[in-house]
C-alpha positions in Angstrom: 122.9 313.6 213.2 120.5 310.6 213.1 118.5 310.0 216.3 116.3 307.0 217.0 113.5 309.3 218.3 113.1 313.0 218.8 114.2 315.1 221.8 110.9 316.0 223.5 110.1 319.6 224.3 107.1 321.2 226.0 106.1 323.3 229.0 103.9 321.1 231.2 106.1 318.2 232.4 108.5 315.5 231.3 109.3 312.0 232.6 112.1 309.8 231.3 113.0 306.3 232.6 114.3 302.9 231.8 110.8 301.5 231.3 107.8 302.9 229.4 105.3 301.9 232.2 107.2 303.9 234.8 107.4 306.9 232.4 103.7 306.7 231.6 102.9 306.4 235.3 104.9 309.4 236.2 103.3 311.5 233.5 99.9 310.4 234.6 100.7 311.8 238.1 101.7 315.1 236.6 98.5 315.2 234.5 96.4 314.7 237.6 98.1 317.6 239.5 100.9 315.9 241.2 104.4 317.4 241.2 107.7 316.0 240.1 108.3 314.4 243.5 104.9 312.6 243.5 105.5 311.4 240.0 109.0 310.1 240.7 107.8 308.1 243.7 104.9 306.5 241.8 107.2 305.7 238.9 109.9 304.4 241.2 107.5 301.8 242.7 106.3 300.8 239.3 109.9 300.1 238.3 110.1 297.6 241.1 107.3 295.6 239.4 108.1 296.3 235.7 111.9 295.6 236.0 112.2 293.1 238.8 115.5 291.8 237.3 116.9 295.3 237.8 115.5 296.5 241.2 113.1 295.6 243.9 111.6 296.7 247.2 114.6 295.3 249.1 117.1 297.5 247.3 118.2 301.1 247.6 117.9 304.5 245.9 120.0 307.7 245.9 118.1 310.8 244.6 119.2 314.2 243.6 116.5 316.8 243.4 115.8 320.5 242.8 113.0 322.1 244.8 111.6 325.4 243.5 110.4 326.2 247.0 113.9 325.6 248.5 115.8 326.9 245.5 118.5 324.3 246.1 119.8 320.9 245.1 119.4 318.2 247.8 120.5 314.6 248.0 118.2 311.9 249.5 120.2 309.0 250.7 118.1 305.8 250.5 121.2 303.6 250.9 120.9 301.2 253.7 123.8 300.2 256.0 125.6 297.0 257.0 124.1 295.0 259.9 125.5 295.4 263.4 126.8 291.8 263.2 128.6 292.4 259.9 132.3 292.6 260.7 135.4 291.6 258.7 136.2 288.9 261.3 132.7 287.4 261.1 133.0 287.0 257.3 136.6 285.9 257.1 135.8 283.4 259.9 133.5 281.7 257.4 136.4 281.3 255.0 135.4 284.2 252.8 137.8 286.7 251.2 135.1 288.7 249.4 131.4 289.2 250.3 129.2 286.9 248.2 127.5 288.5 245.3 124.2 286.8 246.0 122.3 285.6 249.1 121.5 286.8 252.6 125.1 287.6 253.7 125.3 290.4 251.1 122.2 292.2 252.4 122.2 295.7 253.8 119.1 297.5 255.3 116.7 297.9 252.4 116.7 301.7 251.9 114.6 302.3 248.9 111.3 302.5 250.7 112.7 304.9 253.2 114.3 307.1 250.5 111.1 307.3 248.5 109.0 308.0 251.6 111.3 310.8 252.7 111.1 312.6 249.4 107.3 312.1 249.3 106.9 313.4 252.8 109.1 316.5 252.5 108.5 317.6 248.9 105.5 315.7 247.6 101.8 316.4 247.8 100.1 313.0 247.2 99.0 310.4 249.7 100.6 307.1 250.1 97.7 305.2 248.7 97.8 307.3 245.5 101.5 306.9 244.8 101.4 303.1 245.5 98.2 302.4 243.4 99.9 301.9 240.1 102.5 299.5 241.5 99.8 297.6 243.3 97.8 297.3 240.1 100.8 296.0 238.1 101.8 293.6 240.8 98.3 292.2 241.0 97.4 292.1 237.3 100.9 291.6 235.8 103.4 293.3 233.6 104.6 292.3 230.1 107.6 290.0 230.4 110.6 291.6 228.7 113.1 289.4 226.9 115.6 290.3 229.6 113.2 289.2 232.4 112.7 285.8 230.8 116.4 285.4 230.1 117.3 286.3 233.7 114.8 283.9 235.2 116.0 281.2 232.8 119.6 281.7 233.9 118.7 281.0 237.5 115.9 278.5 237.0 118.1 275.7 238.3 119.2 277.7 241.4 115.6 278.5 242.2 114.4 274.9 241.7 117.2 273.4 243.7 118.0 276.0 246.4 115.6 278.9 246.5 112.1 277.4 246.4 110.4 280.7 247.5 111.8 282.4 244.5 110.7 279.5 242.3 107.2 280.0 243.6 107.1 283.6 242.3 109.2 283.7 239.2 108.4 280.2 237.8 104.7 280.3 237.5 103.3 276.9 236.7 106.9 275.6 237.3 108.4 277.1 234.1 110.1 280.2 232.9 107.5 282.8 231.7 107.3 283.4 228.0 108.4 286.7 226.5 105.4 288.9 226.1 103.3 287.0 228.7 102.0 288.6 231.8 103.9 288.2 235.1 102.2 289.1 238.4 103.4 289.2 242.0 100.2 289.2 244.1 102.1 288.7 247.3 103.9 292.0 246.8 100.6 293.7 245.9 99.2 292.4 249.2 102.3 293.8 251.1 101.7 297.2 249.7 98.0 297.0 250.3 98.7 296.1 254.0 101.1 299.1 254.3 98.4 301.4 253.0 95.7 299.9 255.3 97.9 300.1 258.4 98.9 303.7 257.5 95.3 304.8 257.0 94.2 303.1 260.2 96.9 304.9 262.2 96.4 308.5 261.0 94.1 310.6 258.8 96.8 313.1 257.6 99.1 312.6 254.6 102.2 313.1 256.6 101.0 310.8 259.4 100.2 308.0 257.0 103.6 308.2 255.4 105.2 308.1 258.9 103.0 305.1 259.8 104.0 303.2 256.6 107.6 303.9 257.3 107.2 302.5 260.9 105.4 299.4 259.5 108.3 298.8 257.1 111.2 299.3 259.5 109.7 298.4 262.8 106.5 296.5 262.0 105.4 293.5 259.9 107.9 294.0 257.1 110.9 294.3 259.5 109.6 291.3 261.5 109.4 289.1 258.3 112.9 290.2 257.1 114.5 289.5 260.5 112.7 286.1 260.9 113.8 285.0 257.4 117.4 286.0 258.0 117.5 284.2 261.3 115.8 281.0 260.2 116.9 280.6 256.5 120.3 279.3 255.3 120.5 278.8 251.5 123.2 278.6 249.0 124.8 281.8 247.7 127.5 282.6 245.1 130.3 281.5 247.4 128.9 278.0 246.7 128.2 277.5 250.4 125.1 277.7 252.5 124.7 280.9 254.7 122.0 282.6 256.7 121.6 286.3 257.0 122.7 288.9 259.6 120.0 291.6 259.4 117.9 291.9 262.5 114.9 294.0 263.4 117.1 296.3 265.4 119.2 297.0 262.3 116.1 298.1 260.4 114.7 300.1 263.3 117.9 302.1 263.8 118.2 303.2 260.2 116.5 306.1 258.5 116.9 307.8 255.1 118.7 311.2 255.2 118.9 314.5 253.3 122.4 315.8 252.5 124.0 318.6 250.5 125.5 317.5 247.2 129.2 317.6 246.3 129.7 320.2 243.5 132.2 321.2 240.9 132.1 324.1 238.4 132.9 323.2 234.8 132.6 325.5 231.7 129.7 327.5 233.1 128.0 324.5 234.6 127.8 323.3 238.2 127.5 319.5 238.5 126.1 318.0 241.7 126.6 314.4 242.9 126.2 312.3 246.0 129.0 312.2 248.6 131.8 309.6 248.4 129.8 307.0 250.2 128.8 306.5 246.5 131.0 306.8 243.4 129.4 310.1 242.4 132.4 312.3 243.0 134.4 310.3 240.5 132.3 312.1 237.8 133.6 315.4 239.3 137.2 314.2 239.5 137.0 313.4 235.8 135.7 316.9 235.0 138.5 318.5 237.2 141.1 316.6 235.2 139.5 317.3 231.8 139.2 321.0 232.6 142.9 321.3 231.6 142.4 319.9 228.1 140.8 321.5 225.0 138.1 319.0 224.2 136.5 321.4 221.8 139.6 321.5 219.7 140.0 317.7 219.7 136.5 317.2 218.3 133.8 315.0 219.8 134.7 311.3 219.6 138.0 311.8 217.9 140.9 309.5 218.9 142.4 312.3 221.0 139.1 312.9 222.7 138.3 309.3 223.6 141.9 308.7 224.7 142.0 311.7 226.9 138.6 311.0 228.5 139.6 307.4 229.1 143.0 308.2 230.7 141.3 310.7 233.0 138.8 308.1 234.0 141.6 305.7 234.9 143.1 308.3 237.3 139.8 309.3 238.8 138.6 305.7 239.4 142.0 304.8 240.9 141.3 307.4 243.5 137.8 305.9 244.0 139.5 302.6 244.9 141.9 304.2 247.3 139.9 306.9 249.0 136.1 306.5 248.7 133.8 305.0 251.3 131.5 305.9 254.1 134.4 307.6 255.9 136.4 310.8 256.2 137.3 311.3 252.5 139.7 314.2 251.5 137.3 315.6 248.9 138.5 319.1 249.0 142.0 317.9 248.0 140.7 315.4 245.5 138.8 318.1 243.7 141.3 320.9 244.1 143.1 322.4 241.2 146.7 321.9 242.5 146.1 318.2 243.0 144.4 317.8 239.6 147.1 319.7 237.8 149.7 317.2 239.2 147.4 314.3 238.2 146.7 315.7 234.8 150.4 315.6 234.0 150.2 311.8 234.2 148.1 311.7 231.0 150.4 310.8 228.2 150.1 309.9 224.5 150.0 306.2 225.3 147.5 304.2 227.3 148.4 303.5 230.9 148.2 299.9 232.0 148.6 300.7 235.7 146.2 301.7 238.5 147.6 305.0 239.9 145.9 306.5 242.9 147.1 309.9 244.0 148.3 311.4 247.3 145.8 314.2 248.1 147.2 316.5 250.7 150.3 314.3 251.0 148.3 311.4 252.3 149.6 308.1 251.0 147.0 305.9 249.3 146.3 302.3 250.1 144.5 300.0 247.7 142.6 296.8 248.6 144.0 293.4 247.6 141.7 292.9 244.6 141.6 289.7 242.6 144.1 289.2 239.8 144.7 286.5 237.2 144.1 282.9 238.2 143.1 284.0 241.7 146.3 286.0 242.5 145.8 289.3 244.3 147.4 292.7 243.6 147.0 296.0 245.3 147.2 296.7 249.0 150.0 298.3 250.9 152.5 295.6 250.1 152.0 295.9 246.4 152.7 299.6 246.1 155.6 300.9 244.0 156.5 304.5 243.0 155.3 305.9 239.7 155.5 309.3 238.0 155.5 312.4 240.1 156.1 310.4 243.3 152.6 308.9 243.2 151.9 305.2 243.7 151.1 302.9 240.7 149.6 299.5 241.0 150.2 296.8 238.3 146.9 295.1 237.8 145.9 291.5 237.0 143.1 290.4 234.7 139.4 290.2 235.6 137.9 286.9 236.7 135.2 285.6 234.4 131.8 287.0 234.9 132.8 289.7 237.4 130.6 292.5 236.4 127.3 292.4 238.3 125.7 295.3 236.6 126.0 294.9 232.8 125.8 297.2 229.8 122.7 297.8 227.8 121.5 296.0 224.7 120.6 296.4 221.1 118.3 299.2 220.1 114.9 297.8 219.1 115.6 294.3 220.4 116.7 292.3 223.4 119.9 293.1 225.2 123.0 291.7 223.7 126.6 291.3 224.7 125.9 291.3 228.4 125.8 287.8 229.8 123.4 287.2 232.7 125.5 284.5 234.3 129.2 284.5 234.0 131.3 281.4 233.4 132.0 281.3 237.2 128.3 281.2 237.9 128.1 284.8 239.0 124.5 286.0 238.6 124.4 289.5 237.3 121.9 292.3 238.0 121.6 295.8 236.8 119.9 299.1 237.7 117.1 301.5 236.8 117.0 305.2 236.3 114.3 307.9 236.1 114.2 311.7 235.7 111.3 314.1 236.1 110.7 317.8 235.6 107.3 319.5 236.3 105.7 322.8 235.1 106.8 324.4 238.4 110.4 323.7 237.7 110.9 320.9 240.3 113.4 318.2 239.0 114.3 314.7 240.2 117.1 312.3 239.2 116.9 308.9 240.9 118.8 305.6 240.4 117.0 302.8 242.1 118.6 299.4 242.2 119.2 296.2 244.2 116.9 293.6 245.4 116.9 292.0 241.9 114.9 288.8 241.6 118.2 286.9 241.1 120.0 288.5 244.1 118.5 286.6 247.1 115.7 284.2 248.0 112.2 285.8 248.1 110.8 286.4 251.6 107.6 284.4 251.2 105.3 286.6 253.3 106.4 289.8 251.5 106.9 288.9 247.8 110.4 290.4 247.5 114.0 289.6 248.3 116.8 291.5 250.0 119.5 293.3 248.1 123.2 292.5 247.8 124.9 295.8 248.1 127.3 294.6 250.9 129.3 292.9 248.2 130.9 296.4 247.6 132.6 296.3 251.0 136.2 295.0 251.3 136.9 292.2 253.8 140.1 294.0 254.7 140.5 296.3 257.7 141.6 299.9 257.5 140.2 300.9 254.1 137.6 303.6 253.5 135.3 300.9 252.0 136.1 298.2 254.6 133.1 296.3 256.0 132.0 297.9 259.2 128.7 297.6 261.2 126.4 300.5 260.4 128.4 301.7 257.4 127.1 302.4 253.9 128.7 300.4 251.1 130.5 302.4 248.5 127.6 302.1 246.0 127.9 302.6 242.3 124.5 304.2 242.1 125.0 307.7 240.8 122.2 310.1 239.7 123.4 313.4 238.3 122.2 317.0 238.4 123.7 320.1 236.7 123.0 323.8 236.9 123.9 326.2 234.1 124.9 329.7 234.9 123.6 329.0 238.4 120.1 327.9 237.4 118.7 324.3 237.4 119.3 322.8 234.0 119.7 319.0 233.7 118.8 315.9 235.6 120.3 312.7 234.1 121.7 309.2 234.8 122.0 305.6 233.7 122.2 302.1 235.0 125.5 300.3 234.5 127.4 299.8 237.8 131.0 301.0 237.4 130.1 302.4 234.0 127.5 304.8 235.3 129.9 307.7 235.9 131.6 307.0 232.5 128.4 306.8 230.4 126.9 309.8 232.2 130.1 311.7 231.7 130.2 310.9 228.0 126.6 312.1 227.6 127.3 315.3 229.5 130.5 316.1 227.5 128.6 315.4 224.3 126.1 318.1 225.2 128.6 320.6 226.6 131.4 320.1 224.0 129.8 318.3 221.2 126.9 320.7 220.9 124.4 317.8 220.8 120.8 317.9 222.1 119.7 315.4 224.7 118.6 312.6 222.4 121.6 313.1 220.1 123.9 312.8 223.1 122.2 309.6 224.3 122.2 308.0 220.8 125.9 308.9 220.1 128.4 306.0 220.0 129.3 305.1 223.6 132.6 303.9 225.2 133.9 303.0 228.6 137.0 301.7 230.4 137.2 298.4 232.4 140.7 299.2 233.6 140.0 299.4 237.4 138.7 296.8 239.9 135.0 296.1 239.7 132.7 297.0 242.6 131.0 293.6 242.2 131.8 290.1 243.2 134.4 288.7 242.6 136.0 292.2 242.2 138.4 291.7 239.2 139.7 294.1 236.6 140.7 294.3 233.0 143.7 296.6 232.7 143.8 298.7 229.5 140.5 297.4 228.1 138.2 300.0 226.4 134.8 298.9 225.2 133.3 300.8 222.2 130.2 300.5 220.1 130.9 299.5 216.6 129.4 302.7 215.3 132.5 304.5 216.5 134.7 305.5 213.5 137.0 302.5 212.6 139.9 305.0 212.2 139.5 306.1 215.8 139.5 302.5 216.9 142.7 301.8 215.0 144.4 304.9 216.5 143.3 303.9 220.0 144.9 300.5 219.5 148.1 302.0 218.2 148.3 304.0 221.5 148.1 300.8 223.5 144.4 300.6 224.4 143.0 297.1 224.4 139.9 298.0 222.4 136.9 295.6 222.4 134.2 296.5 219.8 130.7 295.6 221.0 127.4 295.8 219.1 126.2 299.0 217.5 123.7 299.7 220.3 125.1 297.9 223.3 126.6 300.4 225.8 124.8 303.0 227.9 121.1 303.3 229.0 120.8 307.0 229.7 117.8 309.2 230.3 117.6 312.9 230.9 115.2 315.9 231.5 116.1 319.5 231.2 114.9 323.1 231.7 116.3 324.9 228.7 115.4 328.1 226.7 111.9 328.4 228.1 111.1 324.7 227.4 111.1 321.5 229.3 113.0 318.8 227.4 113.5 315.0 227.7 115.1 312.1 226.1 115.6 308.4 226.7 117.8 305.5 225.7 116.7 303.2 222.7 119.1 300.4 223.7 117.3 297.4 225.0 114.0 298.6 223.6 112.3 299.5 227.0 113.4 303.1 228.0 111.1 306.0 227.0 110.6 309.7 227.6 107.1 311.2 227.7 105.9 314.8 228.1 104.1 317.7 226.7 
């Protein structure tokens, strides 16, 4: 099939990411003797500068990695937690029914720095100054302004000018939106990272000691002090339309640390797929595979009507369980991934499209859904809205999505600026997105990381630091008793979802994508295209993409679009017509509008890589 670029193959190293500067930075580290972990950290910090509308230092990062020394897959959790003062009562007492999608109330502890430092310390070989040098250079001297950066800044120009003057000072140089193709610098951020390096080198002479000192400066020193002071003394407008301050304190930052965990795993057709725990949406990928294992996708044919229908209906069931069961809590994963449970759930997939949200009852536990927004502000879901569906499992009738609900949009046109993904919805919701990067080195080490949050449009810039806080707390529910209820010290149920797969027990594939709730649909479509469609990495990325918007969004204001399936117009029109006949509400987007995947692999004695052409910024490099 036609591909927009070749699948890369070689034996030295491969880096693929959502921005060419990050990919080139990572490859430069490999060329100078660094390993995959050094390369990923350096590339990750460059993404903060090159894609400030998609991530920043105040955000978070989950990482899946394979260490040749350890001979195992590990998860690094760089997801910060809710402040100690963040209770449901505190928020509802302000008249809120959902956490605002922008501003200081939506901030969790910024976990990206801790996550990157933990990986560098435990598995890397480079010093702090070396991995930060490329990001400092680009922050000081500037990066080329992408069309999406300019469009994002233009969409919030009025907000910055009227309500967030510190953000205006950084993102409106000379008082105006920067031109596409011009250079955009952030010298204050460059100075923040220089100071981290200086304090770290003054504190200790060893590599590990300097990393520890930098972490202390971030979570207990000058960075933490500036964050705490800003949250305590600043009260500016957020997406609720009201003026609020922040709840993060120095103690919140000092108490938090990044962690290393074992992944959740599922075997599928000779492959073992590894994901984060259910504090993120990662296991929903595995639940979809568990359901699909009972269908003959090979016989259906890749991207046939039967294929797209079956994958979509299984996604609806798996994501319904995400809504009922996932969170930083005791989640019955063994039951959710078990064959008996999935055989019962699989029987719910019929010939017609379901328009209901149907969580299951793993181990006999009765599900409870949050009261999510419905049409014209109505709410559906929750315990009172439950009614019995097929096989004795609850079904929830859903309302329509509020305008502008999706905070992490789809990709854009290949070879041009993004299209079909509004930056500001009709309700004024300011949307962000996410980055992704994958690395494999000549030793066989592999990394899949999905940094996000702290977008330039998410929250006012902290003037002493040159970055803003993230808004991941919008994924909590302001309703007691749910796995994803807002609780002090809890992780929000993030959508960030890097992926790793072994084949016949050996490390094979690191992959992922931006896209919020779509991440574990686009990544799944890519994986299935390789496993069942027989496509190589680039062919699978370039293939026509699709996803469901049936279930509640993870982002403010948390609406849903029952039955809606989005497809790229390159999908066979006959398939589209058949999906509509089966009751799917198909929306046809531009030919290169959905998905932003990248991937690296160890395969047949080669290292391989591929990256997404949509949006004209992702690239893979290697040799």
